[in-house]
N, C-alpha and C positions, 0 to 999 in steps of 0.2 A: 420770042426771045428768052434766052436761058438767064438767071439770077447772075448779076455778077458781084465780087466783091473788091472791097480794095485794099491792099496789102501794102506796107509802107516798113520797110528796113532802114530803121536809124543806126546811129553808133553810138557808142555807150554812154553820152551823153543826153539819150533820150529825146534833142532837137536836131541835129543834124540828117535830113535824110538823106539816106544812101540810095536808096533804090525806090518805085514807087510803080506798083503795078495793079491792073484790074484783072480777077483771074474768076473764071467761069464755078457755078457752085458744083463741090464737089470734086474739083480738079487741083492736082497737089503747081505749090510754088516755088521758083528755084530764083537766088539771088542773081541777078543779070551784070552786078558791076565787078570791079578789082576789089579783090581781097583787103578787108577793111584793116588798117593801119591806127596804133596807138602811139603816140610821142612820148618820147622819153620826161619822163618825171623823177625829179630827183635821183638823175642818174639812172634811173633805174627803167629797164626797156621791157616792152610788152609784145605778146603774140596773140595773134588772134585764135581764139580755139572754139566757136560755135558761134551760136543764136541761142537766143532765150526768148520765148515766146509760152503764151497761155492755150494757143490753137496750134490744130493740128496743120503742117506745111504740106504734107501728102494728100488731103481733102478740108480742102478748103471750105467752113461751111459761114462764115462772118468776116467784118470788114476784120483785119489783124493789125496789129501796130509788133513787130520781131525788132531785140535786141541786138548789136553785137557783144560779146563778152570776149574779155581779154584776161591773161593771167602773166603772173612775173616772168620773165624771161629769166630763170635763175643761172642759164648759160653764160650769159653777158653781161658782167658785172664791170662798171663804170672801170676807168686805169685808176681812180684814187682808191677803192676797195681795193681792187689787185695791188696794188704796191702796200696797202696795210696788209694786206694780207700776208702777201709776201715777207714784210718787214716783222710780224707778228712770229710769224713760220721760224726764220731764222734768229728774233730774238728767245724761244724754245728750243731750237736748235744749242745755240749759245747756252742756254740753262742747262739742260742736259748734260752738255761738253763738262761745264763746272762743276757739277754734282758727281759724274762719273771721275773726275779728276781728285775733287774732296775724297771720294769714298777710296781711290788708289792709291791716295794718302793717308789715307786713315788704316787700310790695310797693311799698308808699306810698313808703319809703326808699332801697328801688333804685332805685325811681324817681327819687328826688332826688338820691341818691349816680351816676346815671350821666346825668343832665340834661345836663351839660357833656362827655360825652366824645366823642368821634370814634366814625364808625361800625368803626372797626377796631378801637379801645380796646376797644370791647363784645364786639367779635366774639372780643376777646384773653381777654374775663372771662367771656364763656360757655365758651371753652374751657378755661379755668383752673376753671370750676364743674365741666364735665361729666369733666374727671380728678380734681379733689379731693371732688368732690360737694357745696361750698361756699366760699365766700369772705367774707373782711370786708370789708365795703362801705365802713363808715369808714374803713378805713385806706385803701382803692381813691381815696375821694374826699379824702385829705386829701395824698396822693400827688399825685394831681392837680393841688392847690393849691402844691405846693412847685414 
């Protein structure tokens, strides 16, 4: 009689037995049950990705314990997380829109303030902006009127 080994397939909890087989020495072992599933935890879904073992499933030489492995399924987020993401995305769009509108208003104000300046005055203004990082265009327009 050939030597036989016991191979037990456990779920990730290392307690729940999913399958138990007697395998002859040097034979391979294959899980016979349905694909393991892990319950939803804190809104996170998991996908079975394979087995964890220290032995060789293709050439069994000893009793073996094999454990199911799972990974978070990033494709399936909960409804709450999806809603929060959509709200964050909408807030970002609104913030960008506000920023663009403010920039447009600043450009419009700059255009009005520099409309009557000579090319030389505009160059001086650009130089000042480059040095200081900004200038008060309202002040510049008032100085030109004085």
